[in-house]
PAZAPA-4460 file (N, C-alpha, C; in steps of 0.05 Angstrom, whole numbers, plus 32768, in hexadecimal, padded with zeros to 4 digits):
% residues 103
    n_x    n_y    n_z   ca_x   ca_y   ca_z    c_x    c_y    c_z   seq   type   mol
   81B5   814B   7F14   81CA   813A   7F1D   81BF   811E   7F23     1      Q     A
   81CC   810A   7F18   81C3   80EE   7F1C   81D0   80E3   7F35     2      V     A
   81BF   80D9   7F47   81C9   80CD   7F60   81D3   80B1   7F5A     3      K     A
   81E9   80AA   7F68   81F4   808F   7F65   81E4   807A   7F74     4      D     A
   81D7   8083   7F8A   81C7   8071   7F9A   81AD   807E   7FA2     5      E     A
   8197   806F   7FA0   817D   807A   7FA6   816D   8067   7FB8     6      I     A
   8158   8071   7FC3   8145   8060   7FD2   812A   8065   7FC5     7      T     A
   811B   8050   7FC0   8101   8053   7FB2   80EE   803E   7FBD     8      L     A
   80D5   8042   7FB5   80C0   802E   7FBB   80B2   8028   7FA1     9      A     A
   80A6   8011   7F9E   8098   800A   7F86   807F   7FF9   7F8D    10      Q     A
   806C   7FFA   7F7B   8056   7FE8   7F7B   8057   7FDA   7F60    11      I     A
   8059   7FBF   7F60   805C   7FB0   7F48   8046   7F9C   7F46    12      M     A
   803B   7F99   7F2D   8027   7F85   7F27   8031   7F74   7F10    13      I     A
   8030   7F5A   7F12   803A   7F48   7EFD   8029   7F4C   7EE4    14      Y     A
   8036   7F4A   7ECC   8028   7F4E   7EB3   8015   7F36   7EAD    15      P     A
   8001   7F3C   7E9E   7FEE   7F28   7E95   7FF2   7F22   7E78    16      S     A
   7FE5   7F0D   7E6E   7FEB   7F04   7E53   7FDC   7F14   7E3D    17      L     A
   7FC4   7F1D   7E43   7FB5   7F2A   7E2E   7FB7   7F49   7E30    18      T     A
   7FB2   7F56   7E1A   7FB2   7F73   7E1A   7F9D   7F7F   7E2D    19      E     A
   7F86   7F72   7E2E   7F71   7F7B   7E40   7F7A   7F79   7E5D    20      A     A
   7F87   7F64   7E64   7F92   7F61   7E80   7FA7   7F76   7E85    21      H     A
   7FB9   7F7A   7E72   7FCE   7F8E   7E75   7FC2   7FAA   7E7A    22      K     A
   7FAD   7FB1   7E6A   7FA0   7FCB   7E6D   7F93   7FCD   7E89    23      Q     A
   7F87   7FB7   7E92   7F7B   7FB6   7EAD   7F90   7FBC   7EC2    24      D     A
   7FA8   7FB0   7EC0   7FBD   7FB4   7ED3   7FC7   7FD1   7ED2    25      L     A
   7FC9   7FDC   7EBB   7FD2   7FF8   7EB8   7FBD   800A   7EC5    26      I     A
   7FA4   8005   7EC1   7F8E   8015   7ECD   7F8E   8012   7EEB    27      N     A
   7F94   7FFA   7EF5   7F96   7FF6   7F12   7FAC   8007   7F1E    28      R     A
   7FC3   8007   7F11   7FDA   8017   7F1B   7FD4   8035   7F1A    29      L     A
   7FC6   803E   7F05   7FBE   805A   7F03   7FAC   8061   7F1B    30      K     A
   7F99   804F   7F21   7F87   8054   7F38   7F96   8055   7F52    31      K     A
   7FA9   8042   7F56   7FB9   8042   7F6E   7FC8   805C   7F70    32      I     A
   7FD4   8066   7F5A   7FE3   807F   7F5B   7FD0   8096   7F62    33      K     A
   7FB8   8097   7F57   7FA5   80AC   7F5D   7F9E   80AB   7F7B    34      Q     A
   7F9A   8093   7F86   7F94   8090   7FA3   7FAB   809B   7FB4    35      D     A
   7FC4   8096   7FAC   7FDB   80A0   7FBA   7FDC   80BE   7FB9    36      I     A
   7FD8   80C9   7FA1   7FD8   80E6   7F9E   7FC1   80F3   7FAE    37      L     A
   7FAB   80E4   7FB3   7F95   80EF   7FC2   7F98   80EB   7FE0    38      A     A
   7FAE   80DF   7FE9   7FB4   80DD   8005   7FBA   80C2   8010    39      G     A
   7FB5   80AD   8001   7FBD   8092   800B   7FDC   8091   800C    40      E     A
   7FE7   8081   801E   8004   807F   801E   800E   806B   800A    41      S     A
   8025   8071   7FFD   8031   805F   7FEA   8036   8044   7FF8    42      F     A
   8041   8046   8010   8048   802E   801F   8030   801B   8023    43      E     A
   8019   8026   802B   8002   8015   8030   7FF7   800A   8016    44      S     A
   7FF8   8019   8000   7FEF   800F   7FE6   8001   7FF9   7FDC    45      Q     A
   801B   7FFC   7FE1   802E   7FE7   7FD9   8029   7FCD   7FE8    46      A     A
   8024   7FD0   8002   801E   7FB8   8012   8005   7FA9   8008    47      R     A
   7FF1   7FB9   8000   7FD7   7FAD   7FF7   7FD9   7FA2   7FDB    48      I     A
   7FE5   7FB1   7FC8   7FE3   7FAA   7FAC   7FFC   7F9F   7F9E    49      Y     A
   8013   7FA4   7FA9   802B   7F9C   7F9A   802E   7F7E   7F9B    50      S     A
   8037   7F73   7F84   803B   7F56   7F82   8059   7F4F   7F83    51      E     A
   806A   7F63   7F8A   8086   7F5F   7F8C   808D   7F54   7FA7    52      D     A
   8093   7F3A   7FA8   8098   7F2D   7FC2   80B0   7F39   7FD1    53      E     A
   80C2   7F45   7FC2   80DA   7F50   7FCF   80D5   7F6B   7FDD    54      G     A
   80BF   7F78   7FD6   80BC   7F93   7FE2   80A0   7F99   7FED    55      S     A
   808C   7F89   7FE6   8070   7F90   7FED   806D   7F92   800B    56      A     A
   8078   7F7F   801B   8074   7F7F   8038   8082   7F98   8045    57      A     A
   8095   7FA3   8037   80A3   7FBB   8040   8098   7FD5   8034    58      N     A
   8080   7FD4   802A   8073   7FEB   801E   8080   7FF3   8004    59      G     A
   808C   7FDF   7FF6   8098   7FE4   7FDC   80B5   7FEE   7FDD    60      G     A
   80C0   7FF0   7FF5   80DA   7FFE   7FF9   80F1   7FEE   7FEF    61      L     A
   8103   7FFB   7FE1   811D   7FF2   7FD9   8131   8007   7FE1    62      Y     A
   8144   8000   7FF3   8157   8014   7FFD   8172   8010   7FEF    63      K     A
   8180   8027   7FED   819C   8027   7FE3   81A0   8019   7FC8    64      N     A
   818F   8020   7FB5   8191   8015   7F9A   81A7   8024   7F8B    65      I     A
   81BA   8015   7F80   81D0   8021   7F71   81C8   8023   7F54    66      N     A
   81D4   8037   7F46   81CF   803A   7F2A   81D7   8020   7F1B    67      K     A
   81C5   8017   7F09   81CA   7FFF   7EFA   81C0   7FE5   7F08    68      G     A
   81B5   7FE8   7F20   81AB   7FD1   7F2F   818F   7FC8   7F26    69      Q     A
   817F   7FDA   7F1D   8164   7FD4   7F15   8162   7FD1   7EF6    70      M     A
   814D   7FC4   7EED   8149   7FC1   7ED0   8146   7FDC   7EC2    71      V     A
   814D   7FDE   7EA9   814F   7FF8   7E9B   8136   8008   7E9C    72      K     A
   811E   7FFD   7E96   8106   800F   7E96   8100   801A   7EB2    73      P     A
   8106   800A   7EC6   8102   8013   7EE2   8116   8029   7EE8    74      F     A
   812F   8026   7EE1   8143   803A   7EE7   813E   8053   7ED7    75      E     A
   8136   8051   7EBE   8130   8068   7EAE   811A   8079   7EBA    76      A     A
   8106   806B   7EC6   80F0   807A   7ED2   80F9   8088   7EEC    77      A     A
   8109   807A   7EFD   8110   8086   7F16   8124   809D   7F12    78      D     A
   8133   809D   7EFD   8146   80B3   7EF8   8138   80CD   7EF1    79      L     A
   811F   80CB   7EE8   810F   80E3   7EE1   80FE   80ED   7EF7    80      N     A
   80FE   80E0   7F0E   80ED   80E8   7F24   80FB   80FB   7F37    81      L     A
   80EC   810D   7F43   80F5   811E   7F59   80EF   810F   7F73    82      Q     A
   80FC   8117   7F88   80F7   810A   7FA2   80DA   810B   7FA9    83      E     A
   80CF   80F4   7FB1   80B3   80EF   7FB9   809F   80EF   7FA1    84      N     A
   80A9   80F3   7F89   8097   80F2   7F71   8091   80D5   7F6B    85      E     A
   8079   80D1   7F5F   8070   80B6   7F58   806F   80B5   7F39    86      I     A
   807A   809F   7F2E   807B   809C   7F11   8060   8095   7F06    87      S     A
   805D   8098   7EEC   8047   808B   7EDD   804E   806E   7EDB    88      D     A
   803D   805E   7ECE   8042   8042   7ECB   805C   803C   7EBD    89      N     A
   806B   8029   7EC7   8084   8021   7EBA   8081   8003   7EB5    90      V     A
   8087   7FFB   7E9C   8086   7FDE   7E95   80A3   7FD3   7E94    91      E     A
   80A8   7FBD   7EA1   80C1   7FAF   7E9F   80BC   7F92   7E9A    92      S     A
   80D1   7F82   7E97   80CC   7F66   7E92   80C0   7F58   7EAB    93      E     A
   80C0   7F65   7EC2   80B4   7F5A   7EDA   8097   7F60   7EDE    94      F     A
   808D   7F75   7ED1   8072   7F7D   7ED4   806E   7F9B   7ED1    95      G     A
   8059   7FA6   7EDD   8053   7FC2   7EDC   8058   7FCE   7EF7    96      Y     A
   8063   7FE6   7EF8   806B   7FF2   7F11   8062   800F   7F12    97      H     A
   805E   8019   7F2A   805F   8036   7F2F   8075   8039   7F44    98      I     A
   8085   804E   7F42   809C   8051   7F52   809B   806C   7F60    99      I     A
   80A3   806D   7F79   80A6   8086   7F87   80C3   8089   7F90   100      Q     A
   80D0   809E   7F87   80EC   80A3   7F8F   80EB   80B0   7FAB   101      L     A
   80F7   80A2   7FBE   80F7   80AC   7FD9   810F   80BE   7FDF   102      L     A
   8127   80B7   7FD5   813E   80C8   7FD8   8155   80BE   7FC6   103      K     A
***
């Protein structure tokens, strides 16, 4: 069942110009995800690493997101997550993200 409204958190890093820089960003997000799965909190990692000015200070939190409100790659990723699950890397026109579906 697709929820009409969700709450999620994200860690976003702005894209770089070269393929080497892009791969470095992807690897950094993979490491952040590994650290979270090993016990670090998503919220603290978002405060430290996220470059999204709209959510970093809040631990990456976005509340009451309605269907169609986020960019397509982001929304496609969060629709496939179970509650508290963390996505693999997601690329959007804004950068690279990992997403945790909170509810």
